[in-house]
mmCIF file of the N, C-alpha and C atoms, coordinates in Angstrom:
data_MODEL
# 
_entry.id   MODEL 
# 
loop_
_atom_site.group_PDB 
_atom_site.id 
_atom_site.type_symbol 
_atom_site.label_atom_id 
_atom_site.label_alt_id 
_atom_site.label_comp_id 
_atom_site.label_asym_id 
_atom_site.label_entity_id 
_atom_site.label_seq_id 
_atom_site.pdbx_PDB_ins_code 
_atom_site.Cartn_x 
_atom_site.Cartn_y 
_atom_site.Cartn_z 
_atom_site.occupancy 
_atom_site.B_iso_or_equiv 
_atom_site.pdbx_formal_charge 
_atom_site.auth_seq_id 
_atom_site.auth_comp_id 
_atom_site.auth_asym_id 
_atom_site.auth_atom_id 
_atom_site.pdbx_PDB_model_num 
ATOM 1   N N  . MET A 1 1  ? -25.253 57.846 5.453  1.00 0.00 ? 1  MET A N  1 
ATOM 2   C CA . MET A 1 1  ? -26.838 57.832 5.457  1.00 0.00 ? 1  MET A CA 1 
ATOM 3   C C  . MET A 1 1  ? -27.261 56.930 4.410  1.00 0.00 ? 1  MET A C  1 
ATOM 4   N N  . VAL A 1 2  ? -28.176 56.036 4.838  1.00 0.00 ? 2  VAL A N  1 
ATOM 5   C CA . VAL A 1 2  ? -28.750 55.098 3.815  1.00 0.00 ? 2  VAL A CA 1 
ATOM 6   C C  . VAL A 1 2  ? -30.152 55.517 3.588  1.00 0.00 ? 2  VAL A C  1 
ATOM 7   N N  . VAL A 1 3  ? -30.534 55.666 2.255  1.00 0.00 ? 3  VAL A N  1 
ATOM 8   C CA . VAL A 1 3  ? -31.849 56.080 1.988  1.00 0.00 ? 3  VAL A CA 1 
ATOM 9   C C  . VAL A 1 3  ? -32.631 54.785 1.466  1.00 0.00 ? 3  VAL A C  1 
ATOM 10  N N  . ARG A 1 4  ? -33.668 54.420 1.990  1.00 0.00 ? 4  ARG A N  1 
ATOM 11  C CA . ARG A 1 4  ? -34.319 53.235 1.652  1.00 0.00 ? 4  ARG A CA 1 
ATOM 12  C C  . ARG A 1 4  ? -35.475 53.692 0.560  1.00 0.00 ? 4  ARG A C  1 
ATOM 13  N N  . PRO A 1 5  ? -35.404 53.113 -0.549 1.00 0.00 ? 5  PRO A N  1 
ATOM 14  C CA . PRO A 1 5  ? -36.278 53.477 -1.675 1.00 0.00 ? 5  PRO A CA 1 
ATOM 15  C C  . PRO A 1 5  ? -37.680 53.085 -1.261 1.00 0.00 ? 5  PRO A C  1 
ATOM 16  N N  . VAL A 1 6  ? -38.532 54.061 -1.408 1.00 0.00 ? 6  VAL A N  1 
ATOM 17  C CA . VAL A 1 6  ? -39.950 53.742 -1.104 1.00 0.00 ? 6  VAL A CA 1 
ATOM 18  C C  . VAL A 1 6  ? -40.900 54.458 -2.100 1.00 0.00 ? 6  VAL A C  1 
ATOM 19  N N  . SER A 1 7  ? -42.160 54.007 -2.341 1.00 0.00 ? 7  SER A N  1 
ATOM 20  C CA . SER A 1 7  ? -42.922 54.429 -3.368 1.00 0.00 ? 7  SER A CA 1 
ATOM 21  C C  . SER A 1 7  ? -43.853 55.596 -2.827 1.00 0.00 ? 7  SER A C  1 
ATOM 22  N N  . LEU A 1 8  ? -43.999 55.673 -1.536 1.00 0.00 ? 8  LEU A N  1 
ATOM 23  C CA . LEU A 1 8  ? -44.912 56.656 -1.078 1.00 0.00 ? 8  LEU A CA 1 
ATOM 24  C C  . LEU A 1 8  ? -44.200 57.559 0.089  1.00 0.00 ? 8  LEU A C  1 
ATOM 25  N N  . LEU A 1 9  ? -44.614 58.817 0.117  1.00 0.00 ? 9  LEU A N  1 
ATOM 26  C CA . LEU A 1 9  ? -44.151 59.682 1.254  1.00 0.00 ? 9  LEU A CA 1 
ATOM 27  C C  . LEU A 1 9  ? -44.893 59.303 2.522  1.00 0.00 ? 9  LEU A C  1 
ATOM 28  N N  . PRO A 1 10 ? -44.463 59.715 3.684  1.00 0.00 ? 10 PRO A N  1 
ATOM 29  C CA . PRO A 1 10 ? -43.103 60.195 3.914  1.00 0.00 ? 10 PRO A CA 1 
ATOM 30  C C  . PRO A 1 10 ? -42.050 59.122 3.760  1.00 0.00 ? 10 PRO A C  1 
ATOM 31  N N  . ILE A 1 11 ? -40.793 59.608 3.523  1.00 0.00 ? 11 ILE A N  1 
ATOM 32  C CA . ILE A 1 11 ? -39.578 58.753 3.391  1.00 0.00 ? 11 ILE A CA 1 
ATOM 33  C C  . ILE A 1 11 ? -38.974 58.710 4.796  1.00 0.00 ? 11 ILE A C  1 
ATOM 34  N N  . GLU A 1 12 ? -38.504 57.357 5.117  1.00 0.00 ? 12 GLU A N  1 
ATOM 35  C CA . GLU A 1 12 ? -37.798 57.211 6.292  1.00 0.00 ? 12 GLU A CA 1 
ATOM 36  C C  . GLU A 1 12 ? -36.431 56.931 5.970  1.00 0.00 ? 12 GLU A C  1 
ATOM 37  N N  . VAL A 1 13 ? -35.553 57.717 6.624  1.00 0.00 ? 13 VAL A N  1 
ATOM 38  C CA . VAL A 1 13 ? -34.057 57.561 6.404  1.00 0.00 ? 13 VAL A CA 1 
ATOM 39  C C  . VAL A 1 13 ? -33.424 57.318 7.627  1.00 0.00 ? 13 VAL A C  1 
ATOM 40  N N  . GLU A 1 14 ? -32.573 56.272 7.665  1.00 0.00 ? 14 GLU A N  1 
ATOM 41  C CA . GLU A 1 14 ? -31.770 55.871 8.931  1.00 0.00 ? 14 GLU A CA 1 
ATOM 42  C C  . GLU A 1 14 ? -30.425 56.555 8.771  1.00 0.00 ? 14 GLU A C  1 
ATOM 43  N N  . THR A 1 15 ? -30.140 57.238 9.859  1.00 0.00 ? 15 THR A N  1 
ATOM 44  C CA . THR A 1 15 ? -28.822 57.863 9.881  1.00 0.00 ? 15 THR A CA 1 
ATOM 45  C C  . THR A 1 15 ? -28.200 57.797 11.275 1.00 0.00 ? 15 THR A C  1 
ATOM 46  N N  . LEU A 1 16 ? -26.884 57.918 11.433 1.00 0.00 ? 16 LEU A N  1 
ATOM 47  C CA . LEU A 1 16 ? -26.366 57.854 12.735 1.00 0.00 ? 16 LEU A CA 1 
ATOM 48  C C  . LEU A 1 16 ? -25.917 59.270 13.096 1.00 0.00 ? 16 LEU A C  1 
ATOM 49  N N  . LYS A 1 17 ? -26.370 59.558 14.288 1.00 0.00 ? 17 LYS A N  1 
ATOM 50  C CA . LYS A 1 17 ? -26.058 60.852 14.859 1.00 0.00 ? 17 LYS A CA 1 
ATOM 51  C C  . LYS A 1 17 ? -25.457 60.760 16.283 1.00 0.00 ? 17 LYS A C  1 
ATOM 52  N N  . ALA A 1 18 ? -24.229 61.189 16.410 1.00 0.00 ? 18 ALA A N  1 
ATOM 53  C CA . ALA A 1 18 ? -23.647 61.245 17.777 1.00 0.00 ? 18 ALA A CA 1 
ATOM 54  C C  . ALA A 1 18 ? -23.635 59.651 18.261 1.00 0.00 ? 18 ALA A C  1 
ATOM 55  N N  . GLY A 1 19 ? -23.401 58.729 17.301 1.00 0.00 ? 19 GLY A N  1 
ATOM 56  C CA . GLY A 1 19 ? -23.364 57.324 17.804 1.00 0.00 ? 19 GLY A CA 1 
ATOM 57  C C  . GLY A 1 19 ? -24.702 56.717 17.974 1.00 0.00 ? 19 GLY A C  1 
ATOM 58  N N  . GLU A 1 20 ? -25.855 57.391 17.740 1.00 0.00 ? 20 GLU A N  1 
ATOM 59  C CA . GLU A 1 20 ? -27.122 56.800 17.910 1.00 0.00 ? 20 GLU A CA 1 
ATOM 60  C C  . GLU A 1 20 ? -27.814 56.650 16.558 1.00 0.00 ? 20 GLU A C  1 
ATOM 61  N N  . LYS A 1 21 ? -28.552 55.728 16.479 1.00 0.00 ? 21 LYS A N  1 
ATOM 62  C CA . LYS A 1 21 ? -29.408 55.512 15.187 1.00 0.00 ? 21 LYS A CA 1 
ATOM 63  C C  . LYS A 1 21 ? -30.693 56.217 15.420 1.00 0.00 ? 21 LYS A C  1 
ATOM 64  N N  . VAL A 1 22 ? -31.138 57.098 14.483 1.00 0.00 ? 22 VAL A N  1 
ATOM 65  C CA . VAL A 1 22 ? -32.341 57.687 14.528 1.00 0.00 ? 22 VAL A CA 1 
ATOM 66  C C  . VAL A 1 22 ? -32.982 57.568 13.231 1.00 0.00 ? 22 VAL A C  1 
ATOM 67  N N  . ILE A 1 23 ? -34.365 57.801 13.204 1.00 0.00 ? 23 ILE A N  1 
ATOM 68  C CA . ILE A 1 23 ? -35.188 57.759 12.076 1.00 0.00 ? 23 ILE A CA 1 
ATOM 69  C C  . ILE A 1 23 ? -35.541 59.134 11.790 1.00 0.00 ? 23 ILE A C  1 
ATOM 70  N N  . VAL A 1 24 ? -35.207 59.519 10.518 1.00 0.00 ? 24 VAL A N  1 
ATOM 71  C CA . VAL A 1 24 ? -35.608 60.938 10.089 1.00 0.00 ? 24 VAL A CA 1 
ATOM 72  C C  . VAL A 1 24 ? -36.763 60.801 9.011  1.00 0.00 ? 24 VAL A C  1 
ATOM 73  N N  . THR A 1 25 ? -37.910 61.435 9.392  1.00 0.00 ? 25 THR A N  1 
ATOM 74  C CA . THR A 1 25 ? -39.092 61.255 8.396  1.00 0.00 ? 25 THR A CA 1 
ATOM 75  C C  . THR A 1 25 ? -39.234 62.665 7.750  1.00 0.00 ? 25 THR A C  1 
ATOM 76  N N  . TYR A 1 26 ? -39.303 62.637 6.470  1.00 0.00 ? 26 TYR A N  1 
ATOM 77  C CA . TYR A 1 26 ? -39.565 63.973 5.871  1.00 0.00 ? 26 TYR A CA 1 
ATOM 78  C C  . TYR A 1 26 ? -40.366 63.855 4.554  1.00 0.00 ? 26 TYR A C  1 
ATOM 79  N N  . SER A 1 27 ? -40.928 64.908 4.130  1.00 0.00 ? 27 SER A N  1 
ATOM 80  C CA . SER A 1 27 ? -41.556 64.932 2.914  1.00 0.00 ? 27 SER A CA 1 
ATOM 81  C C  . SER A 1 27 ? -40.962 65.928 1.992  1.00 0.00 ? 27 SER A C  1 
ATOM 82  N N  . THR A 1 28 ? -41.084 65.699 0.632  1.00 0.00 ? 28 THR A N  1 
ATOM 83  C CA . THR A 1 28 ? -40.391 66.576 -0.280 1.00 0.00 ? 28 THR A CA 1 
ATOM 84  C C  . THR A 1 28 ? -41.409 67.488 -1.100 1.00 0.00 ? 28 THR A C  1 
ATOM 85  N N  . LYS A 1 29 ? -40.881 68.684 -1.162 1.00 0.00 ? 29 LYS A N  1 
ATOM 86  C CA . LYS A 1 29 ? -41.508 69.642 -2.077 1.00 0.00 ? 29 LYS A CA 1 
ATOM 87  C C  . LYS A 1 29 ? -40.506 69.960 -3.122 1.00 0.00 ? 29 LYS A C  1 
ATOM 88  N N  . PRO A 1 30 ? -40.942 70.327 -4.309 1.00 0.00 ? 30 PRO A N  1 
ATOM 89  C CA . PRO A 1 30 ? -40.031 70.594 -5.518 1.00 0.00 ? 30 PRO A CA 1 
ATOM 90  C C  . PRO A 1 30 ? -38.711 71.198 -5.109 1.00 0.00 ? 30 PRO A C  1 
ATOM 91  N N  . GLY A 1 31 ? -37.743 70.435 -5.121 1.00 0.00 ? 31 GLY A N  1 
ATOM 92  C CA . GLY A 1 31 ? -36.345 70.891 -4.750 1.00 0.00 ? 31 GLY A CA 1 
ATOM 93  C C  . GLY A 1 31 ? -36.010 71.204 -3.361 1.00 0.00 ? 31 GLY A C  1 
ATOM 94  N N  . ARG A 1 32 ? -36.932 70.897 -2.513 1.00 0.00 ? 32 ARG A N  1 
ATOM 95  C CA . ARG A 1 32 ? -36.718 71.246 -1.032 1.00 0.00 ? 32 ARG A CA 1 
ATOM 96  C C  . ARG A 1 32 ? -37.130 69.962 -0.209 1.00 0.00 ? 32 ARG A C  1 
ATOM 97  N N  . PRO A 1 33 ? -36.196 69.234 0.329  1.00 0.00 ? 33 PRO A N  1 
ATOM 98  C CA . PRO A 1 33 ? -36.513 68.300 1.406  1.00 0.00 ? 33 PRO A CA 1 
ATOM 99  C C  . PRO A 1 33 ? -36.711 68.873 2.661  1.00 0.00 ? 33 PRO A C  1 
ATOM 100 N N  . LEU A 1 34 ? -37.851 68.520 3.380  1.00 0.00 ? 34 LEU A N  1 
ATOM 101 C CA . LEU A 1 34 ? -38.182 69.181 4.650  1.00 0.00 ? 34 LEU A CA 1 
ATOM 102 C C  . LEU A 1 34 ? -38.234 68.062 5.735  1.00 0.00 ? 34 LEU A C  1 
ATOM 103 N N  . VAL A 1 35 ? -37.537 68.230 6.741  1.00 0.00 ? 35 VAL A N  1 
ATOM 104 C CA . VAL A 1 35 ? -37.521 67.361 7.836  1.00 0.00 ? 35 VAL A CA 1 
ATOM 105 C C  . VAL A 1 35 ? -38.766 67.531 8.673  1.00 0.00 ? 35 VAL A C  1 
ATOM 106 N N  . SER A 1 36 ? -39.514 66.577 8.812  1.00 0.00 ? 36 SER A N  1 
ATOM 107 C CA . SER A 1 36 ? -40.757 66.643 9.613  1.00 0.00 ? 36 SER A CA 1 
ATOM 108 C C  . SER A 1 36 ? -40.644 66.155 11.089 1.00 0.00 ? 36 SER A C  1 
ATOM 109 N N  . SER A 1 37 ? -39.684 64.949 11.070 1.00 0.00 ? 37 SER A N  1 
ATOM 110 C CA . SER A 1 37 ? -39.580 64.471 12.545 1.00 0.00 ? 37 SER A CA 1 
ATOM 111 C C  . SER A 1 37 ? -38.179 63.793 12.575 1.00 0.00 ? 37 SER A C  1 
ATOM 112 N N  . ILE A 1 38 ? -37.577 63.821 13.826 1.00 0.00 ? 38 ILE A N  1 
ATOM 113 C CA . ILE A 1 38 ? -36.458 63.010 14.132 1.00 0.00 ? 38 ILE A CA 1 
ATOM 114 C C  . ILE A 1 38 ? -36.690 62.327 15.449 1.00 0.00 ? 38 ILE A C  1 
ATOM 115 N N  . GLN A 1 39 ? -36.564 61.126 15.476 1.00 0.00 ? 39 GLN A N  1 
ATOM 116 C CA . GLN A 1 39 ? -36.744 60.341 16.565 1.00 0.00 ? 39 GLN A CA 1 
ATOM 117 C C  . GLN A 1 39 ? -35.850 59.154 16.694 1.00 0.00 ? 39 GLN A C  1 
ATOM 118 N N  . PRO A 1 40 ? -35.636 58.605 17.917 1.00 0.00 ? 40 PRO A N  1 
ATOM 119 C CA . PRO A 1 40 ? -34.629 57.497 18.043 1.00 0.00 ? 40 PRO A CA 1 
ATOM 120 C C  . PRO A 1 40 ? -35.351 56.293 17.408 1.00 0.00 ? 40 PRO A C  1 
ATOM 121 N N  . ALA A 1 41 ? -34.499 55.471 16.838 1.00 0.00 ? 41 ALA A N  1 
ATOM 122 C CA . ALA A 1 41 ? -35.006 54.221 16.262 1.00 0.00 ? 41 ALA A CA 1 
ATOM 123 C C  . ALA A 1 41 ? -35.361 53.286 17.273 1.00 0.00 ? 41 ALA A C  1 
ATOM 124 N N  . LYS A 1 42 ? -36.422 52.459 17.086 1.00 0.00 ? 42 LYS A N  1 
ATOM 125 C CA . LYS A 1 42 ? -36.831 51.511 18.097 1.00 0.00 ? 42 LYS A CA 1 
ATOM 126 C C  . LYS A 1 42 ? -36.468 50.110 17.671 1.00 0.00 ? 42 LYS A C  1 
# 
């Protein structure tokens, strides 16, 4: 999993799942990362 440093939320993380690249967008609360959306990368 490669995290791209960004200054503003939401954070987009590129990860490979079952051989497919997907974009996981999530926002953070104190101590708790919350996944808000998972979609295929375009």
